[in-house]
SELUM-474307 format. One record per atom (N, C-alpha, C, O): x, y, z. Coordinates in steps of 0.05 Angstrom, whole numbers, padded with zeros to 5 digits, always signed. Example, Ala and Ser with C-alpha at 12.3 -4.5 7.8 and 13.67 -1.06 7.14 Angstrom:
2
+00264-00114+00156
+00246-00090+00156
+00264-00066+00156
+00285-00066+00169
+00257-00045+00142
+00273-00021+00143
+00258+00001+00157
+00268+00023+00161
***
This chain:
310
+00285-00354-01292
+00298-00332-01278
+00298-00308-01295
+00306-00309-01318
+00290-00285-01284
+00290-00260-01300
+00318-00251-01304
+00337-00260-01291
+00321-00233-01324
+00348-00223-01330
+00360-00208-01306
+00384-00210-01301
+00343-00193-01291
+00352-00177-01268
+00362-00196-01247
+00383-00191-01234
+00347-00218-01241
+00355-00237-01221
+00381-00251-01229
+00398-00257-01212
+00384-00257-01255
+00408-00270-01264
+00433-00253-01260
+00454-00263-01252
+00430-00227-01266
+00452-00208-01262
+00460-00206-01233
+00483-00206-01226
+00439-00205-01215
+00444-00203-01186
+00458-00228-01176
+00477-00226-01160
+00449-00251-01185
+00462-00276-01177
+00491-00277-01186
+00509-00287-01171
+00496-00267-01210
+00524-00267-01220
+00542-00249-01203
+00565-00256-01198
+00531-00226-01195
+00547-00208-01178
+00554-00221-01152
+00577-00219-01143
+00534-00234-01139
+00539-00247-01113
+00560-00269-01116
+00579-00271-01100
+00557-00286-01137
+00576-00308-01141
+00604-00298-01146
+00624-00309-01137
+00605-00276-01162
+00631-00263-01168
+00644-00253-01143
+00668-00256-01139
+00628-00240-01125
+00639-00230-01100
+00649-00252-01082
+00670-00250-01070
+00634-00274-01081
+00642-00297-01065
+00668-00309-01075
+00686-00317-01060
+00670-00310-01102
+00695-00322-01114
+00719-00305-01107
+00740-00316-01101
+00715-00278-01107
+00737-00261-01100
+00745-00263-01071
+00768-00260-01063
+00725-00268-01054
+00730-00269-01026
+00743-00295-01017
+00757-00295-00996
+00739-00316-01032
+00749-00342-01023
+00779-00343-01018
+00787-00354-00998
+00796-00332-01036
+00825-00333-01030
+00832-00320-01004
+00849-00329-00989
+00818-00297-00999
+00824-00282-00974
+00817-00298-00950
+00832-00299-00930
+00793-00311-00950
+00784-00328-00928
+00803-00351-00924
+00810-00357-00901
+00812-00363-00946
+00830-00386-00943
+00856-00377-00931
+00868-00391-00915
+00865-00353-00940
+00891-00343-00929
+00889-00338-00899
+00907-00345-00885
+00867-00327-00890
+00863-00322-00862
+00862-00348-00846
+00873-00350-00824
+00849-00368-00858
+00847-00394-00844
+00875-00407-00841
+00879-00421-00821
+00892-00403-00860
+00919-00415-00859
+00939-00398-00843
+00961-00407-00838
+00931-00374-00834
+00949-00356-00821
+00956-00366-00793
+00941-00380-00780
+00980-00358-00783
+00987-00362-00756
+00986-00336-00741
+00989-00314-00753
+00983-00337-00715
+00983-00313-00699
+01011-00309-00687
+01022-00327-00674
+01022-00285-00691
+01048-00278-00680
+01044-00255-00659
+01024-00240-00661
+01062-00253-00640
+01059-00233-00620
+01086-00218-00616
+01107-00229-00621
+01083-00193-00607
+01107-00177-00600
+01098-00156-00581
+01074-00150-00578
+01117-00143-00568
+01112-00121-00550
+01118-00095-00564
+01139-00092-00575
+01099-00076-00562
+01103-00049-00574
+01098-00028-00553
+01085-00033-00532
+01109-00004-00558
+01107+00018-00539
+01092+00041-00551
+01099+00050-00573
+01072+00051-00537
+01057+00075-00546
+01072+00100-00535
+01075+00103-00511
+01080+00117-00553
+01096+00141-00546
+01082+00166-00553
+01079+00172-00577
+01072+00182-00534
+01058+00207-00541
+01079+00229-00548
+01101+00230-00537
+01072+00245-00568
+01090+00268-00575
+01088+00290-00554
+01107+00305-00550
+01065+00293-00542
+01061+00312-00520
+01043+00299-00499
+01025+00283-00506
+01046+00306-00474
+01028+00297-00453
+01029+00268-00448
+01050+00255-00452
+01007+00257-00437
+01006+00229-00430
+00996+00212-00454
+00983+00222-00472
+01004+00187-00453
+00996+00168-00475
+00966+00161-00472
+00958+00153-00450
+00951+00163-00494
+00923+00155-00492
+00920+00125-00493
+00939+00111-00500
+00897+00115-00485
+00891+00086-00486
+00882+00080-00515
+00859+00083-00522
+00901+00070-00531
+00894+00064-00559
+00877+00038-00560
+00879+00020-00543
+00859+00037-00580
+00843+00014-00584
+00852-00001-00609
+00867+00010-00626
+00843-00025-00612
+00852-00041-00635
+00845-00028-00662
+00861-00030-00681
+00823-00014-00663
+00815-00001-00688
+00833+00023-00695
+00831+00033-00717
+00849+00032-00676
+00868+00054-00682
+00893+00045-00696
+00910+00061-00703
+00896+00019-00700
+00921+00007-00710
+00920-00002-00739
+00899-00009-00749
+00943-00001-00752
+00947-00014-00778
+00973-00028-00776
+00994-00017-00768
+00973-00053-00785
+00997-00071-00783
+01003-00083-00810
+00985-00092-00824
+01029-00083-00817
+01038-00096-00841
+01059-00117-00832
+01078-00110-00819
+01055-00142-00840
+01074-00163-00834
+01083-00176-00860
+01067-00183-00877
+01109-00178-00862
+01120-00190-00887
+01112-00175-00912
+01109-00186-00933
+01108-00149-00908
+01102-00132-00931
+01072-00130-00938
+01065-00116-00957
+01055-00144-00923
+01026-00144-00930
+01010-00135-00905
+01017-00141-00882
+00989-00120-00910
+00972-00112-00888
+00960-00136-00874
+00952-00156-00886
+00960-00135-00847
+00953-00158-00831
+00931-00151-00811
+00929-00128-00803
+00915-00171-00804
+00894-00167-00784
+00906-00166-00756
+00924-00182-00750
+00896-00148-00740
+00904-00147-00711
+00888-00167-00696
+00863-00166-00696
+00901-00187-00684
+00886-00208-00669
+00886-00204-00639
+00871-00216-00625
+00904-00186-00629
+00905-00181-00601
+00917-00154-00595
+00935-00145-00609
+00906-00141-00574
+00917-00115-00566
+00913-00113-00536
+00892-00104-00526
+00933-00122-00521
+00930-00125-00492
+00949-00106-00477
+00973-00109-00480
+00938-00088-00461
+00956-00071-00445
+00971-00088-00425
+00959-00105-00412
+00997-00083-00422
+01013-00100-00404
+01014-00087-00376
+01034-00075-00368
+00991-00090-00363
+00988-00079-00336
+00974-00100-00319
+00964-00121-00329
+00972-00095-00293
+00958-00113-00275
+00970-00141-00276
+00994-00144-00272
+00953-00161-00281
+00964-00188-00281
+00979-00195-00306
+00989-00217-00309
+00980-00176-00325
+00997-00180-00349
+01021-00162-00349
+01033-00156-00370
+01029-00152-00326
+01051-00133-00324
+01078-00146-00321
+01098-00133-00314
+01080-00172-00325
+01106-00187-00321
+01128-00174-00337
+01126-00169-00361
+01151-00169-00324
+01174-00156-00336
+01199-00168-00325
+01203-00171-00301
+01218-00174-00344
+01245-00181-00337
+01263-00160-00349
+01264-00156-00373
+01278-00146-00332
+01294-00123-00340
+01322-00126-00332
+01328-00132-00308
+01341-00123-00350
+01369-00126-00345
+01383-00099-00351
+01380-00088-00373
+01400-00090-00332
+01417-00067-00337
+01445-00078-00344
+01457-00092-00327
+01455-00072-00368
+01481-00083-00377
+01500-00059-00381
+01496-00043-00399
+01520-00058-00364
+01539-00035-00363
+01565-00043-00375
+01576-00064-00370
+01576-00025-00392
+01602-00029-00405
+01624-00030-00384
+01628-00011-00369
+01639-00052-00384
+01661-00055-00365
+01684-00035-00370
+01702-00032-00354
+01684-00022-00394
+01705-00003-00401
+01696+00026-00396
+01711+00045-00402
+01672+00030-00384
+01662+00057-00380
+01681+00074-00362
+01694+00063-00344
+01682+00099-00368
+01699+00117-00352
+01690+00118-00323
+01666+00114-00316
+01709+00124-00305
+01703+00123-00277
+01682+00144-00268
+01670+00142-00247
+01678+00164-00285
+01658+00185-00279
+01630+00174-00279
+01611+00188-00272
+01627+00149-00288
+01600+00136-00286
+01592+00134-00257
+01568+00130-00251
+01611+00136-00239
+01603+00135-00210
+01583+00156-00203
+01568+00152-00184
+01583+00179-00217
+01564+00200-00211
+01536+00192-00219
+01516+00205-00210
+01532+00171-00236
+01506+00163-00246
+01495+00139-00231
+01472+00131-00236
+01510+00127-00214
+01502+00101-00202
+01477+00105-00184
+01460+00088-00183
+01476+00127-00171
+01452+00132-00153
+01427+00133-00169
+01406+00123-00160
+01428+00146-00193
+01404+00147-00211
+01396+00119-00219
+01372+00112-00220
+01415+00101-00226
+01409+00074-00234
+01396+00058-00211
+01378+00043-00215
+01407+00063-00187
+01396+00049-00163
+01367+00058-00158
+01350+00041-00152
+01362+00083-00160
+01335+00093-00156
+01316+00083-00177
+01293+00076-00171
+01325+00080-00202
+01308+00069-00223
+01300+00041-00217
+01277+00033-00220
+01320+00025-00208
+01314-00003-00201
+01293-00004-00179
+01274-00020-00180
+01296+00013-00158
+01277+00013-00136
+01249+00022-00145
+01229+00015-00132
+01248+00038-00166
+01222+00049-00175
+01206+00029-00192
+01182+00034-00197
+01218+00007-00201
+01204-00011-00218
+01182-00026-00203
+01185-00029-00178
+01161-00035-00216
+01139-00049-00202
+01150-00073-00186
+01169-00086-00194
+01137-00079-00163
+01147-00101-00146
+01148-00128-00160
+01165-00145-00153
+01132-00131-00181
+01131-00157-00195
+01154-00159-00215
+01159-00181-00226
+01168-00137-00221
+01189-00138-00241
+01213-00153-00231
+01221-00149-00208
+01225-00169-00248
+01250-00182-00242
+01273-00166-00254
+01272-00160-00277
+01293-00158-00237
+01314-00140-00246
+01341-00153-00242
+01347-00164-00221
+01357-00153-00264
+01384-00163-00263
+01404-00142-00270
+01398-00123-00283
+01429-00146-00261
+01451-00127-00267
+01474-00143-00278
+01483-00162-00265
+01485-00135-00301
+01507-00149-00313
+01527-00128-00324
+01520-00105-00328
+01552-00138-00329
+01573-00121-00339
+01585-00133-00364
+01588-00157-00366
+01592-00116-00383
+01604-00125-00408
+01634-00132-00402
+01649-00114-00396
+01641-00157-00405
+01668-00166-00400
+01676-00187-00420
+01663-00208-00422
+01697-00182-00435
+01708-00202-00453
+01687-00214-00472
+01687-00238-00477
+01670-00197-00482
+01650-00206-00501
+01626-00220-00489
+01610-00232-00504
+01624-00220-00463
+01601-00233-00450
+01586-00214-00431
+01597-00193-00423
+01562-00221-00425
+01546-00207-00404
+01550-00222-00378
+01538-00243-00374
+01568-00211-00361
+01574-00224-00336
+01555-00214-00314
+01556-00190-00307
+01538-00231-00304
+01518-00223-00284
+01530-00219-00257
+01543-00237-00246
+01526-00195-00246
+01532-00190-00218
+01508-00197-00200
+01511-00203-00177
+01484-00196-00212
+01460-00204-00199
+01440-00215-00219
+01432-00200-00237
+01433-00240-00217
+01412-00251-00234
+01386-00237-00229
+01381-00227-00207
+01368-00237-00249
+01342-00224-00245
+01328-00233-00220
+01325-00257-00214
+01319-00214-00204
+01306-00219-00178
+01285-00199-00173
+01286-00176-00183
+01265-00207-00157
+01244-00188-00149
+01253-00172-00124
+01239-00154-00116
+01276-00178-00113
+01287-00163-00091
+01303-00140-00102
+01327-00142-00108
+01289-00117-00106
+01301-00094-00119
+01324-00082-00103
+01343-00071-00115
+01323-00084-00077
+01345-00073-00061
+01370-00090-00066
+01392-00079-00067
+01367-00116-00069
+01390-00133-00075
+01401-00127-00103
+01426-00126-00106
+01384-00123-00122
+01393-00116-00149
+01408-00089-00149
+01428-00086-00162
+01397-00070-00134
+01410-00043-00133
+01438-00045-00122
+01456-00029-00129
+01443-00063-00103
+01470-00066-00091
+01490-00076-00111
+01514-00073-00107
+01481-00088-00133
+01500-00098-00154
+01510-00076-00172
+01528-00080-00188
+01498-00052-00170
+01508-00029-00186
+01534-00019-00173
+01534-00012-00150
+01555-00019-00189
+01581-00011-00178
+01598+00002-00199
+01591+00002-00223
+01621+00013-00191
+01640+00024-00210
+01652+00002-00227
+01656-00020-00218
+01657+00009-00252
+01669-00011-00270
+01699-00009-00268
+01710+00009-00257
+01713-00029-00279
+01742-00030-00279
+01754-00008-00296
+01776+00002-00290
+01739+00000-00317
+01749+00021-00334
+01773+00014-00351
+01787+00032-00360
+01778-00011-00356
+01801-00020-00372
+01793-00017-00402
+01774-00029-00410
+01809-00002-00418
+01802+00001-00446
+01799-00025-00460
+01817-00043-00459
+01777-00029-00475
+01773-00052-00491
+01765-00077-00476
+01764-00099-00488
+01760-00075-00449
+01754-00100-00434
+01727-00112-00441
+01722-00135-00435
+01710-00096-00455
+01684-00108-00464
+01687-00124-00489
+01668-00139-00496
+01710-00123-00503
+01714-00135-00529
+01697-00121-00550
+01708-00107-00567
+01671-00124-00549
+01653-00109-00566
+01626-00108-00552
+01617-00129-00542
+01613-00085-00550
+01587-00084-00536
+01567-00102-00550
+01547-00111-00538
+01571-00107-00576
+01551-00123-00592
+01555-00153-00587
+01536-00168-00587
+01580-00161-00582
+01585-00189-00572
+01569-00193-00546
+01556-00214-00543
+01572-00174-00528
+01559-00177-00502
+01529-00177-00503
+01516-00192-00489
+01518-00160-00521
+01489-00160-00524
+01479-00186-00536
+01459-00197-00528
+01493-00197-00556
+01486-00223-00568
+01487-00245-00547
+01470-00262-00546
+01508-00244-00531
+01511-00264-00510
+01487-00263-00490
+01477-00284-00483
+01479-00239-00483
+01456-00236-00465
+01431-00247-00478
+01415-00261-00465
+01427-00240-00504
+01402-00250-00518
+01402-00280-00519
+01381-00292-00516
+01425-00292-00524
+01426-00321-00527
+01423-00336-00501
+01414-00359-00499
+01433-00323-00479
+01433-00336-00453
+01414-00321-00433
+01420-00320-00409
+01392-00311-00443
+01374-00296-00426
+01366-00315-00403
+01358-00338-00407
+01368-00305-00378
+01366-00323-00354
+01337-00330-00346
+01331-00331-00323
+01320-00334-00366
+01292-00342-00360
+01280-00353-00385
+01288-00345-00407
+01261-00371-00382
+01246-00381-00406
+01217-00375-00404
+01201-00388-00417
+01209-00356-00387
+01181-00349-00383
+01172-00331-00406
+01178-00307-00406
+01158-00342-00425
+01150-00327-00449
+01128-00306-00443
+01123-00289-00460
+01116-00308-00420
+01094-00288-00414
+01106-00261-00406
+01092-00241-00408
+01131-00260-00397
+01143-00235-00388
+01155-00220-00411
+01167-00231-00430
+01154-00193-00409
+01169-00177-00427
+01199-00180-00421
+01207-00185-00398
+01216-00178-00442
+01245-00179-00438
+01256-00153-00448
+01254-00146-00472
+01269-00138-00430
+01279-00112-00438
+01306-00107-00425
+01312-00118-00403
+01323-00092-00439
+01350-00088-00429
+01359-00059-00434
+01353-00048-00455
+01373-00048-00415
+01385-00021-00418
+01415-00026-00419
+01427-00036-00399
+01428-00018-00441
+01457-00020-00443
+01469+00008-00440
+01460+00027-00453
+01489+00009-00423
+01503+00035-00419
+01531+00031-00431
+01548+00017-00420
+01536+00044-00453
+01560+00040-00469
+01565+00062-00489
+01547+00078-00493
+01589+00063-00500
+01594+00083-00521
+01587+00072-00549
+01585+00087-00568
+01582+00046-00551
+01573+00034-00576
+01595+00030-00597
+01590+00020-00619
+01620+00037-00590
+01642+00033-00609
+01650+00004-00611
+01655-00009-00591
+01650-00007-00635
+01658-00034-00640
+01688-00034-00645
+01697-00026-00666
+01704-00044-00626
+01733-00044-00629
+01743-00061-00652
+01765-00058-00661
+01726-00080-00661
+01734-00098-00683
+01728-00085-00710
+01737-00094-00731
+01712-00064-00709
+01705-00049-00733
+01699-00020-00726
+01676-00012-00726
+01720-00005-00718
+01715+00022-00706
+01703+00043-00725
+01692+00062-00715
+01706+00039-00751
+01694+00058-00769
+01665+00052-00773
+01657+00029-00773
+01648+00073-00775
+01620+00068-00778
+01613+00053-00803
+01620+00061-00825
+01600+00031-00799
+01591+00014-00822
+01563+00004-00815
+01560-00012-00796
+01542+00014-00829
+01515+00005-00822
+01510-00025-00825
+01491-00035-00814
+01529-00039-00839
+01527-00068-00841
+01547-00082-00824
+01553-00105-00829
+01557-00068-00803
+01576-00081-00785
+01565-00108-00777
+01543-00110-00765
+01580-00130-00782
+01568-00157-00778
+01562-00163-00749
+01543-00177-00743
+01578-00152-00730
+01573-00158-00701
+01549-00143-00691
+01533-00153-00675
+01546-00118-00700
+01522-00103-00693
+01497-00115-00705
+01477-00118-00691
+01499-00123-00730
+01476-00136-00743
+01469-00162-00730
+01445-00169-00727
+01489-00177-00721
+01484-00202-00707
+01470-00197-00681
+01452-00213-00673
+01477-00176-00667
+01464-00169-00641
+01435-00162-00645
+01418-00168-00628
+01429-00149-00668
+01401-00142-00674
+01385-00168-00679
+01364-00172-00667
+01396-00186-00695
+01382-00211-00701
+01378-00227-00676
+01356-00238-00672
+01399-00230-00660
+01397-00246-00635
+01376-00234-00616
+01361-00248-00603
+01375-00207-00614
+01356-00194-00596
+01328-00197-00607
+01310-00202-00591
+01324-00195-00633
+01297-00198-00644
+01287-00227-00640
+01263-00231-00634
+01304-00246-00644
+01296-00274-00640
+01289-00280-00611
+01271-00295-00606
+01303-00266-00593
+01298-00270-00564
+01275-00253-00554
+01267-00255-00531
+01265-00235-00571
+01243-00217-00563
+01252-00195-00544
+01236-00186-00527
+01277-00186-00546
+01288-00165-00529
+01282-00138-00540
+01284-00133-00564
+01273-00120-00523
+01272-00091-00529
+01297-00079-00517
+01302-00081-00493
+01313-00065-00534
+01339-00055-00525
+01338-00024-00523
+01331-00011-00543
+01345-00014-00500
+01349+00015-00496
+01379+00020-00491
+01393+00002-00482
+01388+00044-00496
+01416+00049-00491
+01420+00078-00481
+01407+00097-00491
+01438+00081-00462
+01447+00108-00454
+01476+00110-00464
+01493+00094-00456
+01482+00130-00481
+01509+00133-00490
+01527+00144-00468
+01521+00164-00455
+01549+00129-00463
+01568+00138-00443
+01596+00130-00452
+01601+00107-00459
+01614+00149-00452
+01641+00144-00463
+01657+00123-00447
+01654+00121-00423
+01673+00108-00462
+01692+00090-00450
+01719+00104-00446
+01723+00126-00456
+01736+00090-00431
+01764+00099-00429
+01778+00091-00455
+01768+00074-00470
+01802+00102-00459
+01818+00094-00482
+01816+00114-00505
+01800+00132-00505
+01833+00109-00525
+01836+00129-00547
+01813+00130-00565
+01808+00150-00578
+01797+00108-00567
+01775+00108-00586
+01754+00129-00579
+01739+00138-00597
+01753+00137-00554
+01732+00157-00546
+01743+00185-00545
+01730+00203-00534
+01767+00189-00557
+01778+00217-00559
+01772+00230-00585
+01780+00252-00590
+01758+00216-00603
+01754+00225-00630
+01724+00229-00635
+01707+00213-00627
+01718+00251-00649
+01690+00256-00658
+01680+00233-00676
+01657+00225-00674
+01698+00224-00693
+01689+00204-00713
+01680+00178-00699
+01658+00168-00705
+01696+00168-00680
+01689+00143-00667
+01664+00146-00649
+01647+00129-00648
+01663+00170-00636
+01640+00175-00619
+01614+00175-00635
+01594+00163-00628
+01615+00189-00658
+01591+00190-00675
+01585+00162-00687
+01561+00155-00689
+01606+00147-00694
+01601+00120-00704
+01587+00103-00683
+01568+00088-00690
+01597+00104-00658
+01585+00088-00637
+01555+00095-00633
+01539+00077-00629
+01549+00120-00634
+01521+00128-00630
+01503+00119-00653
+01481+00111-00649
+01514+00120-00677
+01498+00111-00700
+01492+00081-00698
+01470+00072-00705
+01512+00065-00690
+01508+00036-00687
+01487+00031-00665
+01470+00014-00669
+01489+00045-00642
+01470+00041-00621
+01442+00049-00630
+01423+00035-00622
+01440+00070-00645
+01414+00078-00655
+01401+00056-00673
+01377+00052-00671
+01417+00043-00689
+01407+00022-00706
+01396-00001-00689
+01375-00012-00695
+01411-00009-00668
+01403-00031-00651
+01377-00025-00637
+01359-00041-00636
+01376-00001-00625
+01352+00006-00609
+01327+00009-00626
+01306-00001-00619
+01330+00021-00649
+01307+00024-00667
+01297-00002-00677
+01273-00007-00680
+01316-00020-00684
+01309-00046-00695
+01294-00064-00675
+01279-00082-00684
+01298-00059-00649
+01285-00076-00629
+01261-00063-00615
+01249-00075-00598
+01255-00038-00623
+01232-00024-00611
+01239-00007-00587
+01221+00001-00573
+01265-00003-00583
+01274+00014-00560
+01282+00042-00569
+01272+00051-00590
+01299+00055-00554
+01308+00081-00561
+01336+00087-00550
+01344+00074-00531
+01350+00106-00562
+01377+00113-00553
+01375+00140-00539
+01363+00159-00549
+01387+00141-00515
+01388+00166-00499
+01417+00176-00499
+01436+00161-00499
+01419+00203-00500
+01446+00214-00499
+01444+00245-00498
+01422+00256-00501
+01467+00257-00493
+01469+00286-00492
+01490+00295-00511
+01512+00302-00504
+01483+00295-00537
+01502+00302-00558
+01525+00282-00558
+01521+00258-00556
+01549+00292-00561
+01573+00275-00563
+01589+00274-00537
+01612+00266-00536
+01576+00283-00515
+01590+00283-00489
+01575+00265-00470
+01552+00258-00475
+01587+00259-00448
+01574+00243-00427
+01551+00259-00415
+01555+00283-00410
+01528+00247-00410
+01506+00262-00399
+01512+00272-00370
+01526+00258-00355
+01501+00295-00363
+01504+00305-00336
+01490+00288-00316
+01500+00283-00294
+01466+00277-00325
+01450+00260-00307
+01435+00240-00323
+01426+00246-00345
+01433+00216-00312
+01416+00195-00325
+01387+00199-00318
+01369+00187-00332
+01380+00215-00298
+01353+00216-00287
+01332+00222-00309
+01311+00208-00309
+01336+00242-00326
+01314+00247-00346
+01310+00224-00365
+01287+00218-00373
+01331+00209-00372
+01329+00186-00390
+01313+00164-00376
+01296+00151-00388
+01320+00159-00351
+01307+00137-00336
+01278+00143-00330
+01261+00125-00329
+01271+00169-00327
+01244+00177-00323
+01228+00171-00348
+01205+00162-00347
+01239+00177-00371
+01226+00172-00397
+01223+00142-00401
+01202+00133-00410
+01243+00127-00394
+01242+00098-00396
+01220+00086-00379
+01206+00067-00387
+01217+00097-00355
+01196+00087-00337
+01168+00091-00350
+01151+00074-00348
+01164+00114-00363
+01139+00119-00376
+01134+00100-00399
+01112+00091-00404
+01155+00094-00414
+01153+00075-00436
+01144+00047-00425
+01126+00034-00437
+01155+00039-00403
+01148+00013-00392
+01119+00012-00383
+01106-00009-00383
+01108+00035-00376
+01080+00037-00367
+01060+00038-00390
+01036+00035-00386
+01071+00041-00415
+01053+00044-00438
+01059+00024-00460
+01062+00031-00483
+01062-00001-00451
+01068-00022-00470
+01044-00041-00473
+01029-00045-00455
+01042-00053-00497
+01020-00071-00504
+01032-00096-00517
+01053-00095-00530
+01017-00118-00514
+01023-00141-00530
+01006-00140-00555
+00981-00139-00553
+01019-00139-00578
+01006-00138-00603
+01006-00166-00616
+01027-00178-00619
+00982-00176-00623
+00980-00200-00638
+00970-00194-00666
+00953-00177-00670
+00981-00208-00685
+00974-00203-00713
+00976-00229-00729
+00990-00247-00722
+00960-00230-00751
+00960-00253-00768
+00984-00251-00788
+00990-00230-00799
+00997-00274-00792
+01020-00275-00810
+01019-00301-00826
+01008-00321-00817
+01032-00300-00849
+01034-00325-00865
+01053-00344-00851
+01075-00336-00843
+01045-00370-00848
+01063-00389-00835
+01088-00394-00852
+01088-00390-00876
+01110-00401-00838
+01135-00406-00850
+01143-00436-00847
+01133-00449-00829
+01160-00447-00865
+01168-00475-00862
+01182-00479-00835
+01180-00501-00824
+01196-00459-00825
+01208-00460-00799
+01208-00431-00788
+01204-00412-00803
+01212-00428-00762
+01211-00401-00751
+01231-00383-00763
+01255-00390-00766
+01223-00359-00771
+01241-00339-00783
+01231-00311-00777
+01208-00307-00769
+01249-00292-00780
+01242-00264-00775
+01228-00253-00800
+01237-00257-00822
+01206-00238-00795
+01193-00224-00817
+01191-00195-00810
+01190-00187-00787
+01190-00178-00831
+01187-00149-00826
+01160-00142-00814
+01140-00154-00821
+01161-00122-00797
+01137-00113-00783
+01136-00082-00784
+01156-00069-00778
+01112-00072-00790
+01107-00043-00789
+01081-00038-00774
+01061-00052-00780
+01081-00020-00755
+01057-00014-00740
+01052+00016-00740
+01071+00031-00733
+01028+00024-00747
+01021+00053-00746
+00995+00057-00733
+00979+00038-00730
+00990+00082-00724
+00964+00089-00712
+00953+00113-00726
+00968+00130-00736
+00926+00115-00725
+00913+00139-00737
+00910+00162-00717
+00898+00182-00724
+00920+00158-00693
+00919+00180-00673
+00943+00198-00678
+00966+00189-00677
+00938+00223-00684
+00959+00241-00695
+00982+00247-00676
+01004+00250-00685
+00976+00249-00650
+00997+00258-00632
+01011+00235-00618
+01022+00238-00596
+01010+00211-00630
+01021+00187-00618
+01037+00172-00639
+01030+00171-00663
+01060+00160-00631
+01074+00141-00648
+01076+00115-00634
+01073+00113-00609
+01083+00094-00649
+01086+00067-00637
+01114+00057-00643
+01121+00055-00667
+01129+00051-00622
+01155+00038-00626
+01152+00008-00625
+01142-00003-00606
+01160-00005-00647
+01157-00034-00650
+01183-00045-00662
+01197-00030-00676
+01189-00070-00656
+01212-00082-00670
+01208-00083-00700
+01185-00086-00709
+01230-00080-00714
+01228-00079-00743
+01224-00107-00755
+01215-00110-00778
+01232-00128-00740
+01227-00155-00748
+01220-00172-00724
+01229-00167-00702
+01202-00191-00728
+01193-00209-00706
+01193-00238-00716
+01190-00243-00740
+01196-00257-00697
+01195-00285-00705
+01167-00294-00712
+01148-00287-00698
+01164-00309-00734
+01139-00321-00742
+01144-00350-00746
+01164-00358-00759
+01127-00367-00735
+01132-00396-00737
+01114-00410-00757
+01101-00398-00774
+01113-00436-00754
+01097-00453-00772
+01068-00455-00761
+01064-00450-00737
+01050-00463-00778
+01022-00467-00769
+01020-00493-00752
+01035-00512-00757
+01002-00493-00733
+00998-00516-00715
+00979-00536-00727
+00974-00557-00715
***
């Protein structure tokens, strides 16, 4: 063998040796899935392709294994509207907007309506494809101060007792509440009940949206508590891939602009599959998703469940 051929062979073998750990790691990887939302900064959302994405799972860059628009025969959606039982009676002015939103959802969407009561999500209407029936379940709340116990108890309860086991459908919830935790009224980013609601929602694959709306009672007479509630709601919605809607520190004049934006989000969602390192048992791992398209952002849950290899 000539010296030149020997050097070339060494380079090839060296490259193969370096590549082997990577190949082995990919072979041992499991595929995880989650739902993400493409959000344009202006105009309509473009149709992103797999090559436009970069994904990091568990702190390491990961291969994208699936990028499926959730439309047509993949448009399955289970949507629950969860309203704070302590909301002020002026919410009656917003009920028509909520009813119209329900009626505007795709015919295949299953829609449920529940109310926050004593730390639980009490269903007035289980998820149904009869949108007229679901719309009839929208009503005035009792408005009793503190009757929700904690909005985060109620969200955790909904996540744990989600009324369906169909893994093919998206699971999304709109909570209408002030976000104030009566068990911990001062803003604490590590509020255990709020953090538990995030974990429970992420494990259940819920995307959480919220419209800020004041409750009755003294807690909503203070700037401090109002700001605290909004900060907690912002943490929950961002952690699950949703968003918080509001009009400053006052009740919104109309829900319609928020619901119109929410409808667009539902129309621009994808199932993202990515490779991840298997775990001894299912656990949540950190997820980051970015795109190289400058006028677009991607809302994704901050943590997703990853299981063991099959």
